[in-house]
C-alpha positions as CSV (number, residue, x, y, z in Angstrom):
1,M,73.5,142.6,121.6
2,D,73.0,141.2,125.2
3,S,70.4,138.7,124.0
4,A,72.8,137.4,121.3
5,V,75.5,136.9,123.9
6,E,73.1,135.1,126.2
7,G,72.0,132.9,123.3
8,K,75.6,131.8,122.6
9,D,76.3,131.2,126.3
10,T,73.2,129.0,126.5
11,E,74.2,127.1,123.4
12,L,77.7,126.5,124.8
13,C,76.3,125.4,128.1
14,N,74.0,122.9,126.4
15,M,76.8,121.6,124.3
16,K,78.9,121.0,127.4
17,L,76.1,119.2,129.1
18,E,75.6,117.0,126.0
19,S,79.3,116.3,125.8
20,A,79.5,115.3,129.5
21,D,76.5,113.1,129.1
22,L,78.1,111.5,126.0
23,L,81.3,110.8,127.8
24,K,79.5,109.3,130.7
25,R,77.5,107.0,128.4
26,A,80.8,105.9,126.8
27,A,82.4,105.1,130.1
28,D,79.3,103.1,131.3
29,L,79.1,101.1,128.1
30,E,82.9,100.3,128.2
31,L,82.5,99.0,131.7
32,K,79.5,96.9,130.8
33,G,81.3,95.6,127.7
34,S,84.5,94.7,129.6
35,K,82.4,92.5,132.0
36,K,81.2,90.4,129.0
37,V,84.7,89.5,127.9
38,C,86.2,88.8,131.4
39,F,87.9,85.5,130.4
40,D,89.5,83.0,132.7
41,P,93.3,83.5,133.2
42,K,93.9,80.1,131.7
43,V,92.1,81.2,128.5
44,L,94.2,84.3,128.4
45,S,97.4,82.3,128.9
46,A,96.5,80.1,126.0
47,L,95.6,83.2,123.8
48,E,98.9,85.0,124.6
49,P,101.3,82.6,122.7
50,L,98.9,82.5,119.8
51,L,99.0,86.3,119.4
52,L,102.8,86.5,119.9
53,D,103.3,83.7,117.4
54,V,101.3,85.7,114.8
55,H,103.4,88.8,115.6
56,S,106.6,86.8,115.3
57,T,105.5,85.2,112.0
58,I,104.8,88.5,110.3
59,Q,108.0,90.3,111.3
60,P,110.0,91.5,108.3
61,K,113.4,90.0,107.8
62,P,116.6,92.0,107.4
63,I,116.5,91.7,103.6
64,H,113.1,93.3,103.6
65,Y,114.6,96.4,105.2
66,E,117.5,96.3,102.9
67,Q,115.3,96.1,99.8
68,R,113.3,99.1,100.8
69,R,116.4,101.1,101.6
70,R,117.8,100.3,98.2
71,L,114.6,101.5,96.6
72,V,114.8,104.7,98.5
73,Q,118.3,105.2,97.2
74,V,117.3,104.4,93.7
75,F,114.4,106.8,93.6
76,N,116.7,109.5,95.0
77,T,119.0,109.0,92.1
78,M,116.1,108.9,89.6
79,A,114.5,112.1,91.1
80,R,117.7,114.0,90.8
81,D,118.3,112.8,87.3
82,T,114.7,113.8,86.4
83,F,114.4,117.1,88.2
84,G,118.1,118.2,88.6
85,I,119.8,119.0,91.8
86,R,119.5,122.3,93.6
87,N,120.6,123.0,97.1
88,G,120.6,119.3,97.9
89,F,117.0,118.7,96.6
90,P,115.0,116.9,95.5
91,L,115.2,114.4,98.3
92,V,113.1,111.2,98.3
93,E,112.2,110.1,101.8
94,P,110.2,107.1,103.2
95,F,107.3,107.4,105.6
96,G,104.3,105.3,106.7
97,S,104.7,101.8,107.9
98,F,108.3,101.5,106.9
99,T,109.4,104.5,109.0
100,M,107.2,103.5,111.9
101,D,108.7,99.9,111.7
102,L,105.2,98.5,111.4
103,F,105.4,97.0,108.0
104,T,105.4,93.4,106.7
105,S,107.1,91.8,103.8
106,S,104.0,92.6,101.6
107,S,103.5,96.2,102.7
108,D,103.7,99.1,100.3
109,L,106.5,101.6,100.5
110,D,105.4,105.2,100.9
111,L,107.8,107.8,99.4
112,S,107.7,111.5,99.3
113,I,109.7,113.7,96.9
114,N,110.6,116.8,98.7
115,F,111.8,119.8,96.8
116,T,112.2,122.2,99.8
117,N,112.6,122.2,103.5
118,D,110.1,125.0,104.0
119,T,106.6,124.8,105.6
120,I,105.1,126.8,102.7
121,V,102.2,124.9,101.1
122,F,103.4,123.3,97.8
123,P,100.9,124.1,95.1
124,R,98.7,121.1,94.1
125,D,99.2,121.8,90.3
126,K,102.9,121.7,90.8
127,K,102.7,118.4,92.6
128,I,100.7,116.9,89.8
129,S,103.1,118.3,87.2
130,N,106.1,116.7,88.9
131,L,104.3,113.4,89.2
132,R,103.5,113.5,85.5
133,K,107.2,114.1,84.7
134,L,108.3,111.2,86.8
135,A,105.6,109.0,85.4
136,K,107.1,109.4,81.9
137,V,110.4,108.1,83.2
138,L,108.7,105.2,84.9
139,F,106.7,104.3,81.8
140,A,109.9,104.1,79.9
141,H,111.2,101.6,82.5
142,Q,107.9,99.7,82.3
143,R,108.3,99.2,78.6
144,K,111.7,97.6,79.3
145,G,110.2,95.3,81.8
146,Y,112.0,96.7,84.9
147,V,108.8,98.0,86.6
148,T,105.1,97.4,86.2
149,G,101.8,98.8,87.3
150,V,102.7,102.5,86.7
151,L,99.6,104.4,87.6
152,P,99.3,108.1,88.4
153,I,96.3,108.8,90.6
154,L,96.1,112.6,90.3
155,R,92.6,113.3,91.4
156,A,93.0,111.9,94.9
157,R,93.1,114.1,97.9
158,V,96.8,113.5,98.0
159,P,98.0,112.9,94.4
160,I,100.2,109.8,94.1
161,L,102.1,107.7,91.6
162,K,102.0,104.0,92.0
163,V,104.7,101.7,90.6
164,I,105.8,98.1,91.4
165,D,109.4,97.1,91.2
166,C,109.5,93.8,89.2
167,E,112.5,92.3,91.1
168,T,111.1,92.7,94.6
169,E,107.4,93.0,93.8
170,I,107.3,95.9,96.3
171,E,104.6,98.5,95.4
172,C,105.7,102.1,95.9
173,D,103.3,105.0,96.4
174,I,105.1,108.2,95.5
175,S,103.8,111.6,96.5
176,V,105.2,115.1,96.5
177,E,106.0,117.2,99.5
178,N,104.0,114.9,101.8
179,K,105.6,116.3,105.0
180,D,102.5,115.7,107.0
181,G,102.8,112.0,106.4
182,I,106.5,112.1,107.2
183,S,106.1,114.0,110.5
184,R,103.3,111.8,111.8
185,S,105.2,108.6,110.9
186,M,108.3,109.7,112.7
187,F,106.3,110.7,115.7
188,F,104.7,107.3,116.0
189,S,108.2,105.8,115.5
190,A,109.3,107.7,118.6
191,V,106.1,106.7,120.6
192,S,106.7,103.0,119.9
193,S,109.9,103.2,122.0
194,I,108.0,104.0,125.1
195,D,106.4,100.6,125.5
196,E,106.8,97.7,123.2
197,R,103.2,96.6,123.6
198,F,102.2,99.5,121.4
199,R,104.1,98.2,118.5
200,I,103.0,94.6,119.0
201,L,99.4,95.5,119.3
202,S,99.6,97.8,116.3
203,F,101.0,95.0,114.2
204,L,98.2,92.6,115.3
205,M,95.4,95.1,114.7
206,K,96.8,95.9,111.2
207,V,97.0,92.2,110.3
208,W,93.5,91.7,111.8
209,A,92.1,94.5,109.7
210,K,93.8,93.3,106.6
211,A,92.5,89.8,107.0
212,H,88.9,91.2,107.2
213,N,89.5,93.6,104.3
214,I,88.7,96.7,106.4
215,N,92.1,98.4,106.0
216,S,91.8,100.6,102.9
217,S,90.8,104.2,102.8
218,K,90.0,103.9,99.1
219,D,87.4,101.3,100.0
220,H,86.0,103.6,102.7
221,T,87.3,101.6,105.6
222,M,90.1,102.3,108.1
223,N,93.5,103.5,107.0
224,S,96.7,102.6,108.9
225,L,96.9,105.9,110.8
226,S,93.4,105.5,112.2
227,I,94.1,101.9,113.3
228,I,97.4,102.8,114.9
229,S,95.8,105.8,116.6
230,L,93.0,103.7,118.0
231,V,95.7,101.3,119.5
232,A,97.5,104.3,121.0
233,F,94.2,105.7,122.4
234,H,93.4,102.3,123.9
235,L,96.8,102.2,125.7
236,Q,96.3,105.8,126.9
237,T,93.0,104.9,128.5
238,R,93.9,101.8,130.4
239,N,94.0,101.8,134.2
240,P,96.8,102.5,134.8
241,P,97.7,104.0,131.4
242,I,100.5,102.5,129.3
243,L,101.0,105.5,127.0
244,P,100.8,109.2,128.0
245,P,98.5,111.6,126.2
246,F,100.4,113.0,123.2
247,C,100.0,116.6,124.5
248,A,102.6,115.6,127.2
249,L,105.0,114.7,124.4
250,L,104.3,118.0,122.6
251,K,104.4,120.3,125.6
252,D,107.8,121.7,124.7
253,G,107.0,122.2,121.0
254,T,106.7,120.0,117.9
255,D,110.4,119.9,117.0
256,I,111.9,116.4,117.0
257,S,114.6,117.2,119.6
258,S,111.9,118.2,122.1
259,I,109.8,115.2,121.3
260,T,112.6,112.7,121.7
261,S,113.6,114.3,124.9
262,N,110.1,114.0,126.3
263,V,109.8,110.4,125.0
264,T,112.9,109.5,127.0
265,G,111.3,110.8,130.1
266,F,108.3,108.5,129.6
267,K,110.2,105.3,129.0
268,H,108.9,103.6,132.1
269,Y,105.5,105.3,132.0
270,G,103.5,102.0,131.6
271,K,105.4,99.7,133.9
272,R,102.7,99.8,136.5
273,N,100.3,98.2,134.0
274,Q,101.1,94.5,133.7
275,E,98.4,93.6,131.2
276,S,99.4,91.0,128.6
277,I,99.0,91.4,124.8
278,A,96.0,89.0,125.0
279,E,94.2,91.1,127.6
280,L,94.9,94.3,125.6
281,F,93.8,92.8,122.3
282,L,90.6,91.5,123.8
283,A,89.9,94.8,125.7
284,L,90.4,96.9,122.5
285,L,87.9,94.9,120.5
286,S,85.5,95.2,123.5
287,K,86.1,99.0,123.7
288,L,85.3,99.5,120.1
289,S,82.2,97.3,120.2
290,S,80.8,99.1,123.2
291,V,80.7,102.5,121.6
292,E,79.3,101.4,118.2
293,N,76.2,103.7,118.5
294,L,78.0,106.7,120.0
295,W,80.2,107.7,117.0
296,Q,77.1,109.2,115.3
297,D,76.6,111.4,118.4
298,G,80.0,113.0,118.0
299,L,82.1,110.7,120.2
300,C,85.8,111.1,119.2
301,A,89.0,109.4,120.2
302,S,91.5,112.1,121.0
303,I,95.1,110.8,121.3
304,Y,96.2,114.4,121.9
305,E,94.3,114.5,125.2
306,G,94.3,110.8,125.8
307,S,90.5,110.6,126.4
308,W,87.1,110.5,124.7
309,I,85.9,114.0,123.6
310,Y,82.9,115.3,121.7
311,K,83.8,116.4,118.2
312,S,82.1,117.7,115.1
313,W,84.0,118.5,111.9
314,Q,83.4,121.1,109.2
315,S,81.8,118.3,107.1
316,G,79.7,117.3,110.1
317,I,80.0,114.3,112.4
318,G,82.0,111.4,110.9
319,N,81.0,107.8,110.9
320,M,84.1,107.2,113.0
321,N,86.0,110.0,114.7
322,V,89.8,109.8,115.4
323,E,91.4,113.3,116.0
324,D,94.7,114.1,114.3
325,F,97.0,114.9,117.2
326,L,98.9,117.6,115.2
327,D,95.8,119.1,113.5
328,S,92.7,119.0,115.5
329,S,90.6,119.9,112.5
330,E,91.5,116.7,110.8
331,N,89.9,113.3,111.2
332,F,92.2,110.3,110.7
333,A,89.1,108.1,110.0
334,R,87.4,110.5,107.6
335,S,87.4,108.0,104.8
336,V,85.2,105.5,106.7
337,G,81.8,105.2,104.9
338,K,78.4,104.5,106.5
339,E,77.9,101.1,105.0
340,E,81.6,100.2,105.5
341,M,81.2,101.2,109.2
342,Q,78.6,98.4,109.5
343,T,81.1,96.0,107.9
344,I,83.8,97.0,110.3
345,Y,81.5,96.3,113.3
346,E,80.4,93.0,111.9
347,C,84.1,92.0,111.9
348,I,84.5,93.3,115.5
349,Q,81.5,91.4,116.7
350,G,82.5,88.3,114.8
351,S,86.0,88.3,116.3
352,L,84.6,88.7,119.8
353,S,82.2,85.8,119.1
354,N,85.1,83.7,117.9
355,L,87.1,84.6,121.0
356,S,84.2,83.6,123.2
357,S,83.9,80.3,121.4
358,F,87.6,79.7,122.0
359,A,87.2,80.5,125.7
360,V,84.6,77.7,126.1
361,A,86.7,75.3,124.0
362,Q,84.3,75.2,121.1
363,I,87.1,76.0,118.6
364,E,90.8,75.2,118.7
365,A,93.7,77.7,118.8
366,S,94.6,77.0,115.1
367,K,91.1,77.7,114.0
368,L,90.9,80.9,116.0
369,K,94.2,82.0,114.5
370,E,92.8,81.6,111.0
371,L,89.5,83.3,111.9
372,L,91.2,86.3,113.4
373,F,94.1,86.8,111.1
374,G,93.3,84.7,108.0
375,S,95.8,82.5,106.3
376,I,99.1,84.2,107.1
377,E,101.4,83.8,104.1
378,L,104.9,85.0,104.3
379,K,106.3,86.7,101.2
380,A,109.8,85.4,100.6
381,P,112.3,87.8,99.2
382,N,111.6,88.0,95.5
383,D,114.1,88.7,92.8
384,N,112.0,87.4,89.9
385,R,112.4,89.5,86.8
386,A,109.5,90.9,84.8
387,S,107.7,88.3,82.8
388,N,105.7,90.7,80.7
389,K,106.3,91.5,77.1
390,L,109.3,93.6,76.1
391,I,108.3,95.8,73.2
392,R,110.8,96.9,70.6
393,G,109.4,99.3,68.3
394,K,108.5,103.0,68.1
395,K,108.2,104.4,71.6
396,R,104.8,105.9,72.3
397,S,104.0,108.0,75.3
398,P,101.2,106.3,77.2
399,S,98.5,108.3,78.9
400,L,99.6,109.5,82.3
401,D,96.2,108.7,83.7
402,S,96.1,105.1,82.4
403,S,98.1,101.9,83.2
404,A,97.2,100.3,79.9
405,P,100.0,98.5,78.1
406,V,101.7,100.1,75.2
407,I,100.6,98.9,71.8
408,P,103.7,98.1,69.6
409,N,104.3,99.6,66.2
410,S,102.8,97.2,63.7
411,K,105.7,97.8,61.3
412,R,108.1,96.4,63.8
413,P,108.1,93.0,65.4
414,E,106.9,92.5,69.0
415,Y,109.3,90.2,70.8
416,M,107.4,87.9,73.1
417,Y,109.3,85.8,75.6
418,N,107.4,82.7,76.4
419,N,108.4,79.4,78.0
420,K,110.9,78.8,75.2
421,R,112.7,82.0,75.9
422,K,112.0,83.5,79.3
423,V,112.6,87.2,79.7
424,D,115.4,88.2,82.0
425,C,116.9,91.6,81.4
426,F,120.0,90.6,83.4
427,G,120.9,87.2,82.1
428,T,120.1,84.7,84.9
429,P,121.0,81.0,84.8
430,D,117.4,79.9,84.3
431,C,116.8,81.6,81.0
432,Q,118.3,82.1,77.6
433,P,120.4,85.3,77.9
434,T,119.4,88.2,75.7
435,K,121.8,90.2,73.5
436,R,121.9,92.8,76.3
437,A,122.4,90.2,79.0
438,K,125.4,88.5,77.3
439,H,127.6,91.3,78.6
440,D,126.2,91.3,82.1
441,H,127.0,88.2,84.1
442,R,125.3,89.1,87.2
443,R,123.3,86.5,89.0
444,K,120.1,86.3,91.1
445,V,120.0,86.9,94.8
446,D,120.2,83.7,96.8
447,H,116.9,83.2,98.6
448,D,118.6,81.1,101.2
449,L,120.5,84.1,102.4
450,H,117.5,86.2,103.3
451,N,118.2,85.6,107.0
452,T,121.8,86.5,106.8
453,P,123.4,89.9,107.6
454,N,122.8,92.5,104.9
455,I,126.2,92.8,103.2
456,F,125.3,94.0,99.7
457,P,127.1,95.9,97.0
458,N,125.9,99.5,96.8
459,L,123.9,100.4,93.8
460,V,125.1,104.0,93.7
461,A,128.7,103.9,94.8
462,P,131.1,102.0,92.6
463,Q,132.8,98.8,93.6
464,V,136.6,99.2,93.9
465,G,138.6,96.1,93.7
466,N,137.5,93.7,96.4
467,V,136.1,96.3,98.6
468,L,132.3,96.2,99.2
469,Y,130.5,99.4,99.9
470,S,127.7,98.7,102.3
471,P,125.2,101.2,103.8
472,I,125.3,102.3,107.4
473,I,122.6,100.4,109.4
474,F,120.4,102.7,111.4
475,V,118.8,101.4,114.6
476,P,115.6,103.0,116.0
477,P,115.3,103.9,119.7
478,Q,115.1,100.8,121.7
479,P,112.0,100.1,123.9
480,I,112.4,99.1,127.6
481,H,113.3,95.5,128.1
482,G,110.0,94.1,129.1
483,P,108.5,90.6,128.6
484,Y,108.0,91.2,124.9
485,Y,111.4,92.7,124.2
486,R,113.2,91.6,121.0
487,P,116.1,93.2,119.2
488,Q,114.8,95.8,116.8
489,H,115.5,95.5,113.1
490,P,117.8,98.0,111.5
491,D,115.9,101.1,110.5
492,F,116.3,104.9,110.0
493,R,117.1,107.1,113.0
494,F,115.8,110.6,113.3
495,Q,119.1,111.9,111.9
496,S,117.9,111.0,108.5
497,G,115.7,112.8,106.0
498,Y,112.9,115.2,106.6
499,M,112.7,115.0,110.3
500,S,116.2,116.2,110.6
501,H,116.1,119.4,108.5
502,G,117.1,122.3,110.7
503,Q,114.4,124.6,109.3
504,Q,111.0,126.0,110.3
505,H,108.8,123.0,110.0
506,P,107.8,121.7,113.5
507,F,109.7,118.5,113.0
508,Y,112.9,120.0,111.7
509,S,115.8,120.1,114.1
510,Q,119.1,118.6,113.0
511,P,121.2,118.9,109.8
512,H,120.4,116.3,107.2
513,Y,122.5,114.0,105.3
514,E,122.0,112.8,101.7
515,Y,121.4,109.2,100.8
516,P,123.3,107.0,100.7
517,M,126.0,107.0,103.4
518,V,128.5,104.2,102.6
519,F,131.7,102.9,104.1
520,P,134.0,100.2,102.7
521,S,133.9,96.9,104.5
522,Q,136.7,94.5,103.5
523,S,136.7,92.0,106.3
524,D,133.2,90.7,106.0
525,P,133.0,86.9,105.6
526,Y,130.4,87.2,102.9
527,S,132.4,89.6,100.8
528,A,134.1,87.0,98.7
529,R,130.9,85.2,97.9
530,Y,129.1,88.3,96.9
531,N,132.1,89.5,94.8
532,Q,132.0,86.3,92.9
533,Q,128.3,86.3,92.2
534,N,128.1,90.1,91.7
535,H,124.4,90.1,92.7
536,I,121.7,92.3,91.4
537,F,119.7,94.1,94.0
538,P,116.3,95.9,94.2
539,G,116.0,98.8,91.9
540,S,119.0,98.1,89.8
541,W,116.9,98.8,86.7
542,A,117.2,102.5,87.5
543,H,120.9,102.7,86.8
544,T,122.3,103.2,83.4
545,R,124.7,100.6,82.2
546,R,127.2,102.6,80.2
547,N,129.2,99.5,79.2
548,I,126.4,97.8,77.4
């Protein structure tokens, strides 16, 4: 018995020694790497506006927020029509980049259908069953040309249902009871209010990863959570630090009221650090480059502790290790493959090489911008209708595990709308109106208005006379007014959705409301124009037109 205890003590002692040695090696390599990228202040001053210009260019416009809010409302209506209403559920709630306010105009919209506000694990087979049921509804809309790309992915670790809204071309990833995703998204949303450099650097790193095709967990590269976590870790480990270790934000518990209170106390935490975005961006790539050969030894970035740690998982040591701050047994970077890890580091080394060439005036700023972030294309607000075939014939139930188009009944004609007769289910000016559209005189959204305030008719609430019903605009917590301050786009506050349920889940705290909250607005200068045009808005395909 004593020998067994002594053996365990010896093993633990050896592990501590190995861990201490690993962390020392990481610190030494970081210091050595930072000296290699010590650029002249003039170079950094030239790099700073380039990075801020990229950040400014990729910012979503108000209409991109509005489109996503509308889709959330639409899917709430659809879910309740599909599953029925019981005690205020189901409730469709956004999470991911939209909730964290780290999305671009081309980003997907992550949605979770929640049937309870309990912390009890929702059975996987029930999740799949509910997704199959919703898929049938969406396949019906796909046959009518309102949506496209309906694809259930039911064998994934987290089963999802993909669908693309034809009007906005926004791809939605729908899951069931994804409360882990919601809680982490709202936590990062709170953290971003501590220092605005976190949000800016997260944006840049996400665009950088996308430009190099290393931002997809399904392709065994980095997912958004791992990228954002590495940014947070980088800011935690600066000298002086810009962000606190997340354990400090979670010291009073994991309910959102405690977290927001603690976040408020850290608002000026990073003011002693005056590093620019250029310095932080360069230092992050250097940090990752310097520890390339240490991941395989168990080096792990812990944003909970705000430092490097030694870590091994149940499945062994990962190719990249980023600890989940709410569940230390989970690795945010678990999807990264061995070969893909080499690709990731080729991109990091290549970017550092390009930055070095820029520092010695071998390449111009415009060329560097393209090499780092690719050809940045802004996605304009899109209201194009589906251009695929509308099939009129015997309805067939497509396979729920396939996105193949429906084959029409050979006994009935297939109506194909080509250039002579463009398909438009809503009767727009640039097409021949269909029989259905003759009774519906709505018009397209004016693309020139995508920079104007969001004064739109509500899809769920009726329009009464000349009164427009517009949604409440929610504004996230504002960051401190530093050199990179800009007014935040309207977004959801913590009073909405999953994070506000006053139940047992660690992120429940406040009573929730149900989508949508609307108030009449008669005095808006755009009201008359929108009343005349009677615009169609994202997701209008989901509403039944009883008068047609």
